[in-house]
C-alpha positions as CSV (number, residue, x, y, z in Angstrom):
1,M,-1.0,-99.0,6.0
2,K,-1.8,-102.0,8.0
3,T,1.0,-102.7,10.5
4,E,1.0,-106.1,12.3
5,G,0.2,-105.7,16.0
6,F,-0.6,-102.0,15.8
7,N,-3.9,-100.2,15.4
8,S,-4.0,-99.3,11.7
9,E,-5.4,-95.9,12.5
10,R,-2.8,-95.2,15.2
11,H,-1.4,-92.0,13.7
12,F,-4.8,-90.3,14.0
13,Y,-4.8,-91.2,17.7
14,L,-1.1,-90.2,18.1
15,Y,-1.9,-86.8,16.4
16,A,-4.9,-86.2,18.7
17,K,-2.8,-87.2,21.7
18,N,-0.1,-84.6,20.7
19,H,2.7,-86.9,19.6
20,Y,2.9,-84.9,16.4
21,K,3.6,-81.1,16.0
22,K,0.3,-79.4,15.1
23,T,0.5,-76.7,12.5
24,D,-2.6,-76.6,10.3
25,T,-5.0,-79.3,11.3
26,L,-6.5,-79.9,7.9
27,E,-3.1,-80.1,6.2
28,D,-1.7,-82.3,9.0
29,L,-4.6,-84.7,8.7
30,K,-4.3,-84.8,4.9
31,K,-0.8,-86.1,5.3
32,I,-1.8,-88.7,7.9
33,L,-4.8,-89.9,5.8
34,G,-2.6,-89.9,2.7
35,V,-0.2,-92.3,4.3
36,W,-3.0,-94.4,5.7
37,C,-4.7,-94.9,2.3
38,G,-1.8,-94.4,0.0
39,V,-3.1,-91.3,-1.7
40,D,-1.2,-88.0,-2.3
41,P,-2.5,-85.5,0.3
42,E,-3.3,-82.9,-2.3
43,H,-6.2,-85.2,-3.5
44,I,-7.7,-85.5,0.0
45,T,-10.6,-83.3,0.9
46,K,-12.0,-82.0,4.2
47,T,-15.0,-84.3,3.6
48,D,-12.6,-87.3,3.4
49,I,-11.0,-86.3,6.7
50,V,-14.5,-85.9,8.4
51,R,-15.6,-89.3,7.2
52,K,-12.4,-91.0,8.3
53,L,-12.4,-89.3,11.8
54,L,-16.1,-90.1,12.3
55,S,-15.4,-93.7,11.5
56,I,-12.6,-93.9,14.1
57,A,-14.4,-91.8,16.8
58,H,-17.8,-93.5,16.4
59,P,-17.0,-96.7,18.4
60,H,-15.9,-94.5,21.4
61,L,-19.3,-92.9,21.5
62,K,-20.9,-96.0,23.1
63,S,-23.5,-94.3,25.2
64,E,-26.4,-92.1,24.1
65,S,-25.2,-89.3,26.5
66,K,-21.7,-89.3,24.9
67,F,-23.2,-89.1,21.5
68,L,-25.5,-86.3,22.5
69,D,-22.6,-84.4,24.2
70,F,-20.6,-84.8,20.9
71,I,-23.5,-83.3,18.9
72,K,-24.0,-80.5,21.4
73,Y,-20.3,-79.5,21.2
74,L,-20.6,-79.0,17.5
75,E,-22.9,-76.1,17.9
76,P,-21.4,-72.7,17.4
77,D,-22.2,-71.7,21.0
78,Y,-19.7,-74.4,22.2
79,L,-16.7,-73.4,20.2
80,W,-14.9,-72.5,23.4
81,A,-14.6,-76.3,24.0
82,F,-12.1,-76.5,21.1
83,P,-9.6,-73.6,21.5
84,M,-7.5,-74.9,18.5
85,Y,-10.6,-74.7,16.3
86,I,-11.2,-71.1,17.2
87,K,-7.5,-70.2,16.6
88,E,-7.5,-71.8,13.2
89,A,-11.0,-70.8,12.0
90,G,-11.2,-67.3,13.4
91,S,-14.7,-66.1,14.0
92,E,-16.2,-68.0,11.0
93,Y,-18.1,-71.2,12.0
94,D,-17.3,-74.2,9.8
95,F,-19.3,-77.4,10.6
96,Q,-16.8,-79.8,9.1
97,R,-14.0,-78.2,11.1
98,A,-16.1,-78.5,14.2
99,V,-16.6,-82.2,13.5
100,I,-12.9,-82.7,12.9
101,H,-12.0,-81.1,16.2
102,G,-14.8,-82.9,18.1
103,C,-13.5,-86.2,16.8
104,L,-9.9,-85.3,17.7
105,S,-11.1,-84.5,21.2
106,I,-12.6,-87.9,21.5
107,L,-9.5,-89.6,20.2
108,A,-7.3,-87.6,22.6
109,L,-9.4,-88.7,25.6
110,T,-9.6,-92.4,24.6
111,R,-7.4,-94.6,26.7
112,V,-5.0,-96.7,24.9
113,D,-6.5,-99.9,26.4
114,E,-9.8,-98.9,24.7
115,I,-8.2,-98.9,21.3
116,D,-7.9,-102.1,19.2
117,G,-4.2,-102.9,19.2
118,S,-1.2,-100.9,20.4
119,L,-0.5,-97.4,19.2
120,G,3.2,-97.9,18.8
121,E,5.5,-94.9,18.0
122,A,4.9,-91.8,16.0
123,D,6.7,-91.6,12.7
124,S,8.7,-88.4,11.8
125,N,8.3,-89.3,8.1
126,I,4.6,-88.5,8.4
127,L,4.8,-85.3,10.5
128,P,7.4,-83.7,12.8
129,F,7.3,-84.8,16.4
130,S,5.8,-82.5,19.0
131,R,8.0,-81.1,21.8
132,E,6.2,-83.3,24.3
133,H,6.9,-86.4,22.3
134,I,10.6,-85.5,21.9
135,E,10.8,-84.8,25.7
136,N,9.2,-88.3,26.4
137,L,11.7,-89.9,24.0
138,E,14.6,-88.2,25.8
139,E,13.3,-89.3,29.2
140,K,13.1,-92.9,28.1
141,S,16.8,-92.9,26.8
């Protein structure tokens, strides 16, 4: 899914930045990864999602302190840092889910000018738009 002029991984950033409606993070990310690599989402595993998100988030962990903070927040004692994770996972700790939410947090906080290429627009054929995204579209028109 390489689009000229746009970051090829843009929908992961757009998801993290709340342009898409979030329902079940794993299922949502399976759809995005499926579109990105041309595979039916039912064949995508949690490990596939972890690997892809780590590859996207890694360049944004430029300093040792950012990397150490990322690792620290994966500990069960820091689950409060990812409220969506707690809501989805309940009281059971899941390392892979913690990594996913940690990576999404990094992508959400990454400035667009730090991303290779433009993010472009969200695509409702991948996932429904979030309320915030719809409100932004209405403001622009």
